[in-house]
N, C-alpha and C positions, 0 to 999 in steps of 0.2 A: 815864424809867425808872420801871417799877411798883414798887410799894412790896410787898415781901414780907409776904405773911399769914403769921400764926403757924402752926406746924405742931407738934403735940403730938408729943413724942419726939425732936425734933430740936433741938440744942443751941441757943439763940438767940444765943449769942457766937462759938461755933465756925464756924456754917454761914457767916455773912457774911465772917469772916476766911479761912475755906478756900477758899470760892468766889471771892473776890476774888483770892487768890493764884494759884489755877489759871486762871482768866479772863483776867488780865492779865500774868501772867508764864510759868507753866508751859506752858499750850499754846502760846502764841506762839513761845516758844522751840522746843518739839518740832516744831509744826507751822504754819509762817509763812502758809499758805493753808487757811483752814477756810470752805468755801463751804456755806451753810445755805440751803435752798430750802423755801418752803412754811410758814414760820412763822405765817401767817395762819390756818392749818387748825388751830391749837391752841386747845382750850377754854381759856377764862379763867377759868372757875368750874365748879363739879360735879366729880363722879366721873370721872376720866380715868385710864385706863390705857394708856400708852405701851408699845409692842410693837416694838421696834428689831430689826434684824438684829445678829448678833453676831459680829465681825470681828477684835476685838482687845481686849486688856485696857483699852486706852486709852477704850474705849465708855463706860466708867462715868463718865468725866469729860466726853467728848464731849457725851452725852445733857444734862446739866445746861447745859453751856455752849449748846445748842441751843435748849431747851426751858424752862430754870428762871428764876430769880428777876429776870434781866436782860430776861426775854421775856414771861413770864406773871405774874410777881410771886409766883410759888409755887416752893417747893422739892420735887424729887421725893423718893418713898421708892424703895427699891430691894430687890427680892429679889438677893442675893448668895450665890454658891457659897460653900459652908460652909468649904472650906479657905482662903478669904480673909479670913474673919472671927477670925483668930488673932492675938495679941499687939498690938501698939501700932496696927497697921494696922486690925484688927480692933474696937479701942476707938474708933478715929477713925471708921470706916464707920458702926459703931453710932449714934454721935452726929450723924451726917449723914443717918439714915434707912434705913441697910442693916439688913437682918435676913437671916439664913443661910437656905439651903435645898440640900438634897443634889438636885443636878441629876439624878440618875439614879432617885431614889425619893423625891420630893417627899413630907415628912411632913405629918401633919394640921396640925400648929402653924403651919407655913409657909403652907398655904392659907388656915388661918382668919386668920392676920395680914394676910394679903392683901385676904380678903374684908372683915376689918374697916376697913382703912384706906379702901376703896373705898365702904364704908358711912358712913364719917365725911365723905364728899365730899373725899378727897384725890386727889393726882395720885400713882400708883404706875408704876414702870418694871419690867418683866418682859421679859426676853429669850427669845421664844416658842421658838426653836431647842434652847434648853438648852445649848448649848456653842457654842465658838468654832469658826467655819468660814471658812477662808481660800481656798476654791477659787472664789469669787465666784458662787456658787450658793444658792438659798435651800433649806435642808433641811427635812425634815417637821417640823412644828410639834408641839409639847407640848399636850396638852387643857387643861393647868392654866389659862392665862391667860384661855381663854374661859369656863372653869367658875366662875371666880372672878367674873368681870364679871357673870356672869348670875346668880349666888348673891347678890351684894350688890345686884342691880337688884332681884331677887324679895324680899329681906329689907327693903327700904326702899322698894320700889314706885316706884323713879326710875329714870332713865336712867343707864348707864354708857357713857361714849363711849371708844371703843378706837381708838387713833391709830397707823397703820401708819408705820413709819420705816424707811429704807434707808440704811445707811452701807456707804461705800467710801473704801479706802484706796489711793493711786496706786501704793505700793509692795508687791511681792509678800509681803516681810518688813516689816511695820511698823517705821519708824525714822524719826529726826530728819531733817525736810525734805520729809517725804511730805505731798502735797496730801490733805486730807480733804473728802469731799462728804456731805451729809446732806440727804436729801429727805423732806419730812413730806408725809404723804397726809392726805385728809379723813377723819375719823372714822367709823368704823361704830358703829351704835347698837344696844343691846341689845332697844330697843322693836322692832326689825324682827325678832325671833325669838319664837317661841312658847315663853315660859319654863315653861308648865305641863308641858311635855315636856323636862324639862333635858337627858337625856342625847343626844336628837337635837336639841335646840338648840346644845349645847355643840360636836357634830359638825358642825354647819352652820356655826357661826360660825368654828370653826377653819378649815374649808375655805375660807370665803370670806376670811378674814384672809391665809390661806397664798397664795391667788391674788393678792391684793392687793400682798402683799410680793414675789411674783414679778414682778409687772407693774412695781411701783416699782423693784425692784434692775434690771429689763432697762432701764427708762427711765435711770437713773442711768449704767449702763455704756453706753448707746447716746450719751447727752449727751457722755460725754466722749472717746468714740473715733470719733464722727463727723468727716469731713473738714473742716477748717477752710479750705481755699482750693482753687483749682483748679490 
């Protein structure tokens, strides 16, 4: 089991307790079968931007399960919808690395926070579709994740690796007993884009990430629904 590295801003006692409870009790009770493919594609160091499709509120627990401390030795920071950051839930999420974003109009402070975390060589998870979609399709991506990755790479003159992830639930309405499938693709690298032209590079990276997610999403659904016998 990888030993989690310290993460500034993540509560050192709450994170292991919360993730142990979620990993060993909450998720197995809710989803008896969770299939994760491609974990060897996850970088173990450096700035990493996880970019999963968004299919359920459970995604915020599934992603740490598939990519977090027991896999990479790292806890991911999260951009979280502002309305999820209220009350006791907001207090807890904030101490586990979550910070608010207006999904319709991301503010400068949220973008700056994301860029700063990547500059610090942290692992950050952002849902690039912006909202939850349950129709099985990948929806047009927001430009924010690509922009943050490129800005952080420019500021530190280092690579940021962007990891496409497809999530799929076997139930149309996510409920107890669903099978969850997570497929992780090889990272895209900011070094592949001309960062001197930030606007054009952001558009190109967003388009490439969207195509990767579409292919990954189709692969997951194809794997699930292909015939198993004759």
